[in-house]
N, C-alpha and C positions, 0 to 999 in steps of 0.2 A: 504493500499499500505507499501513496507515494507521503502520506503524512509520516508514517513510522520511517521510510527512507529519510526524512528530511531530521527529527529529532536523532537518528541514530547518527546522521554526519555531523548534526551542530555538538550531540555530545563528545564525539570521538575529536572536533575540534577543539574543545575544552578541555578534554582528558589530555590531549598533547601538550597543550601549553602549560599545565600544569605540571609536567614533567618536566619542561625548558624553565619554569617560574614557580616552584612550588608554595611561594607564601602566597601565590594568587590563589591559594586553595584555604591557607590557613589565618592568613590577616584579618584583622578586624578594623584596618584604617584601610585608605587606597594605598598602591603601591607603585614602583614605579613602573613606564610605562617601557615595554620592552620596543624594539623596533619588528618589523616585518611578521605581523601579527595579523591575522584574519578578523574580518567585519566584527562578527559575533565578540572578538577578543576587546576588541577599540571600543564597542557599544557598552561593556561592562567595566572597561577601565573609567569611562566617560562618567556614567551613572553612580560609580563608586565613588569619583573625586567632586563630584556634585553634591551629593549627599553626606560623604562624610563615616561614610562606613566601607567595609571590605568590599571586593569585588562579588566573592560569592554570594552578597546579599542581595546583587540582580540575576543571579542565575535562571532561574525558572521562569523571572518575567524577560529574559532576553530569549530564549529558547520558546518561550510561547510566542512572542514577536515574531521573530524570523520565519518559523513554521509558519503564523499565520502569513505574513506577506509572501511564501513561496507558493501557499493555498489561494492567491486573491486572483488570480484566473479562472480556478475552478469552482470556485463558491463564491454567490453573492454577498451572503448573509455566513458570520463565522464565531464560533462563541470557544474560543482553545482555554479550558482549564490546566493547571499546573500547579497543583497542590495551592490553592490559593491565590494564585497569582493569574488573570484573567485577559486572555485579546479578544478585543469586541468588535466585529464591524458587521454592521446591522445598519437596517431598513426602517427597522419599525422599533417603537420605545420598549425596551427590554426591564425587567424588574431582576433584582439579584438579592438575594437575601445573604446574609453575613453569619457565619457560623461561631456562637458565642454562648456554648451551653451554659458559662456559671452564670451569664447577665441575663435580670429580667426581661431583656430588649430582647432575648432569641425569639428568632419564632415570629417577632410581631411587626416588624418592619423591612421593608427592603429598599435599597436603592433604587432609584427610577434614573435610565439612562434615557436620553433623546439619543437618534440618530444625530442628529450636528454635532455630538463629543466625537462621533466615530471618524475614525478608527482608533481605538485606544485600549489604554491598558487599566483593569482597576487589581491594584493588588495590594493583599492584606497580612498584615505580621501580626502574631498575635505570642502571647508570654504564654497562656493558659492552653493552647490547644496545640498538637503538634509537636514532631521531634527537634526544631528549629530554635537553634540560641537567641536567645533572650536576655536584655540587660534592663530590661521593663516588666511592667505585672499588669500592662492591657489585656483584655481579653481580645481585642481585634483595633487593630489600627489598618484604617483602609483609604489608600490613593489614588485618585483620576489623574492618568498623565496621557499624551500623546505617545511617550515613550513608554513602553510596556516595560525596559528595563529601567528607568527611573524608577516610576511608580515604585518598582517592587524595592528600590535599595531605600527609598523616601519611608516607604512603610515601616521597613528594618529600622532607619534612626528615628521615627516617632516613635513606635513602638518603646525603642530603648530609653527612652524619654519620661516613658509616661510610671512613677512609678507610686503615687498619689496623688487624689482628686486634684489637688492645687498644680500638679504638671502638665493636666489638659490643655490649657491656652497655651503656653508656650512650646508646647508640642505641635500644636495647628500652627503656630506663628512660626515654627522653623520648617515645616513642610511646604506651608506654601510662599514661604522664605524662598524654596530652591526654583530656578527659572526652569519653565516647562512643567510644574503642578497646576493641574487644574482646580482642584478641591482636596478637601478631607476629613474624613472624620473617625471618632474614636470612640471606644466601646471601653469603659473600664468599671464593671459591676454594675450600680446601680446609675452610672453617671455616664453622660455621654455629651459629646461635642462636636462640632461639625464648620468646616469654614470653608469657603469657594462655592465653585460648582457643585453643589451638592443636593440633591432632591429627595426625599421619602417621601413612600405610599405603602398604606398597611399592608400587613400579608390578614387574608380574610380566611 
């Protein structure tokens, strides 16, 4: 299948680069750019630098975006989900729920995406769901940006900043302060905040 082949190709490119630059895999901060790298690595370098996080914080979003771009001529609409990091290419409004089982907001509201925002990335980082490393405590920190790798990296950076209710505003300011970010919202227990191009709809 074309999608599987694309996923495996980008994975091989990333694995090959990690052998060349091991800190690309392990660093929690941006790393020195090497010359002669492929486009997906350049994209991850850029997202890492803008968000102030390690390059692998952008990996799921980068793969989703590059695969989505490869499939654009085959599909009029696409939603490519990669572990909470989503490439969206739509022609009709789309509702997306956010999984935050420890919060009373879970299953109650959905993010409403307009076709005018598409193609874009909707990426979520969580300190309470999944196995990804987080220095924060947010149930979900979601970022919307046209660059899906950037959305992924900034979601990580935002989630890292939320350790208590008082951190919500500063974390949202951080996210919207990154060039290219269109909107962000955070769920932290019974607390929630949003900024930028974020529209919600109730889940019936």
